[in-house]
PASE-229593 format. One line per field, with one value per residue (C-alpha): x, y, z. Coordinates in steps of 0.5 Angstrom, whole numbers, plus 500, padded with zeros to 3 digits. Last residue first. Example, Ala and Ser with C-alpha at 12.3 -4.5 7.8 and 13.67 -1.06 7.14 Angstrom:
<drendrens>
c1: [527;525]
c2: [498;491]
c3: [514;516]
</drendrens>
This chain:
<drendrens>
c1: [537;531;533;532;539;538;531;535;541;536;532;538;540;533;533;540;537;531;536;540;534;531;537;538;531;532;529;523;520;514;517;522;517;512;518;520;513;508;504;503;509;513;511;512;519;520;517;521;528;526;524;531;531;534;534;535;528;525;522;518;520;524;518;514;519;519;512;511;517;513;507;511;513;506;503;508;506;505;502;495;492;489;482;482;484;478;473;476;480;479;473;478;481;488;494;491;487;494;496;489;490;497;494;488;493;497;492;489;497;497;490;493;499;494;491;497;498;491;493;499;505;509;506;499;500;495;494;490;484;479;484;486;479;477;483;481;474;476;481;476;470;474;477;470;468;474;473;466;468;472;475;477;480;486;483;477;481;483;477;473;478;477;469;469;474;469;463;467;470;462;460;466;464;457;457;464;469;475;479;473;473;481;480;474;479;484;480;477;484;487;485;488;494;499;496;498;505;507;503;506;513;513;510;516;521;519;517;522;522;529;530]
c2: [505;502;499;491;490;496;492;486;489;493;486;483;489;488;481;482;487;483;477;481;483;476;474;479;478;471;466;461;463;465;468;472;474;477;481;484;486;484;489;486;489;486;479;480;482;476;471;472;472;466;462;465;471;469;477;474;471;464;465;471;477;480;480;483;489;489;490;495;499;499;501;507;509;508;513;518;522;529;530;533;540;542;539;544;550;549;548;554;555;560;556;550;554;555;551;544;544;544;538;535;537;533;527;527;528;522;518;519;518;511;509;511;506;501;502;501;495;493;494;490;495;497;494;495;503;507;514;512;517;511;508;514;516;509;510;517;515;509;512;518;514;509;515;518;511;510;517;516;509;513;509;503;508;504;497;500;503;497;493;499;499;492;492;499;496;491;495;500;494;492;499;500;493;494;494;492;498;494;498;496;489;489;492;487;481;484;485;478;475;479;476;480;477;480;487;487;484;489;495;494;493;499;503;500;503;510;514;519;515;514;511]
c3: [491;487;481;482;485;489;492;493;497;501;503;505;509;512;514;517;522;523;524;529;533;534;536;541;544;545;541;542;535;538;544;541;536;541;545;538;537;533;528;522;519;525;524;516;518;523;519;513;517;521;514;511;507;500;498;490;491;492;498;496;500;495;490;494;495;487;487;492;489;482;486;488;482;479;484;484;491;490;497;497;499;493;495;501;497;493;498;501;507;513;516;518;523;523;525;527;520;517;520;519;511;511;514;509;504;506;507;500;497;501;498;491;492;494;487;484;487;485;478;478;476;470;464;467;466;470;468;462;464;465;470;474;475;478;483;485;486;490;494;496;497;502;505;507;509;514;516;518;521;526;532;528;523;520;520;517;511;508;509;506;501;498;499;495;490;488;487;483;479;478;476;471;468;467;459;457;455;453;459;464;462;463;470;471;470;474;480;479;479;484;491;497;501;496;497;505;505;499;502;509;506;502;509;513;508;509;503;499;492;489;482]
</drendrens>
C-alpha cells in the first residue's frame, strides 16, 4: 500500500496523536455507535477541545482560521463516524480523526493556492466546497498507527534511545544544532544517527506492509 504523503507528516501525527489521551474518546465513540443518549454531544465537545489545541498550535497568528479548521475537522469526523466510514478494526478513532484533520488542512491549502490565481468572487460556494484533496483517511490512519508502533521502544525498528530522541526532537521542531547540544554530540554524529534511524523506520514500515 503506497500513500503519497511526506513521511514527516506521518511521523508528526504518530508522535502527536500518541500524546493525546484515548480512553475517554474511545469510550465516547462506542457510546455514539451504541446510540446512547447525549453521546454525540459529548464526543463533539471532546473533539472540539482536542482539535482546538491541534489547530491553535498551527495557526498561532490566525485564531479565526484555527476556529474554522477546528469546526470543519470535527464536523467531518462526526459525519464519518455516523455514516460508517470509520472502521475500528483498521485504526484507532483518534488516529483516524487526525488523518481527517490533515485532509482538512490540505484542502484549505489547496483552496488558498487557487485563490492566489483568481479572485475568490469567481468561485461559487459549491465549487469552494469541492476543492478537496482526495486523501484516504483510513489508509493514512493505518500508516500512522504503524509508524507509532515502529517508534516504540520494543518495535522491530529497534531504535536506540539517541535515535528515538533525535527523530522525535526533529518532529517537534528542534534543529540538528539544538539536538547536538542536548546530546553533547557533534553535528555530524547527530546527522548520522538521524539517517540511520530513518532507514530503520523505513524498513520497519516495509515489514508492516507500507513500502
